[in-house]
Structures are given as C-alpha cells and as structure tokens.
N, C-alpha and C positions, 0 to 999 in steps of 0.2 A: 617040638619047639625048635625053631631055626636059630642059628647062631646070631644072625643079625638082630633078631628080637631080643635075645639075651644082652647083646651089646647095647642096644637102644635103651632098654630098661635099666641097665647098670649105669649108663651115662646119665640118664635122668635122675637116678637115685643119688649119684655123686653130686650132680648139680644142685639138687634139692638140699642135700646135707650142707653144702657150702653156702647156699642161700639162707638156710635157717640158722646155721651156726655163725655165719660171718658177722652179723651185727653184734652179737655177744662177744666174740673174739676181738672185734674192733674197739668196743667199749673197754674191755679189759686191757688192751694194749695202750690206748690213750690215757686211761686212768693210771696205769702203771708208769707210763712215761712222766706224767705230771707229778705223781707222788715221788718218783725218783729224782726229779729236778728239785722239788721242795726238800727232800732228804739231803741232797747234796748241798743245797744252799744253807741249810740249818745244821749240817753235820750230825744229823740224827739218823743212824743207820740201824734201826730196829726192824726186823722182818715183819713183825705184827703190824707196825704202822703202815707198811706198804700193802699188806694183804687185806686188812679190814675194809679200807675204802674201795678197793678193787672189787671185793666180794659184794659190798653194798651196792655199788653202781651196776654190776652185772645183774644182781637180783632185781633192782628197780627197772632196768631196761627190759629184763625178761618178763616181768609182770606187765610192763607197758605194751609190749608187742606180742604177748601171749595169744590174743585172738587171731592176729595175723599168722603167727606160726601154726596154730592148730588148723586154721582154714586151709593153708597151703598143704599141710600134711594130710588132712582128710581128703582134699581134692586129688592128691597124688594116689593115695590108697584106693579111693573110689574108682579112679581110672584103671588102676592096676587090677583090681578085683573084677571089674566089668570086662576086662580083656581076657580073662581066663577061658571063657567058652570059645573064643576065637583061636586059642592056642591048641585046643584039643582036636 
C-alpha cells in the first residue's frame, strides 16, 4: 500500500466524520446557545435545564437524518472494501 493511498483514505475518513457529525454538533450548539440565553434572562442556572433540551434536540435530529447518515457511511465502507483487491 502506498503512502498516498493511506493519506487519501485518511482524508476521506476525516471528511466523512465531520460531514456525519457536523449536523448533530451544530444542533447541540444552537440549542445550547438558545437555552443559555433563556437561562440568563430568567436567572435560572440549573445544569439539567440546559442539558435535557439539548439531548432531546440532538436525538430528534439524529432520528430524522439517520437514513442519510447510514447511506453515506455504507457508501464509504463499500468503496473502501471494494478497493482492497487493488491494494494487494
């Protein structure tokens, strides 16, 4: 296996992980910011109040985009496995 192939597959794996994890992290960030603003306005600084809505929103978005996530992941793995004979 050549070094360029290792670099290409590593780059593709990192790009895929950012692509698959990005939407969930963005939802957690936006929800956290909104809950933080509400907590500041109401002066209610309870950690559970900030964590539960964030967890619920990430779970809902995860369930909504699960087919898309699995499709991209399977496509990447299929391509990776099919390229194994070319590496030998």
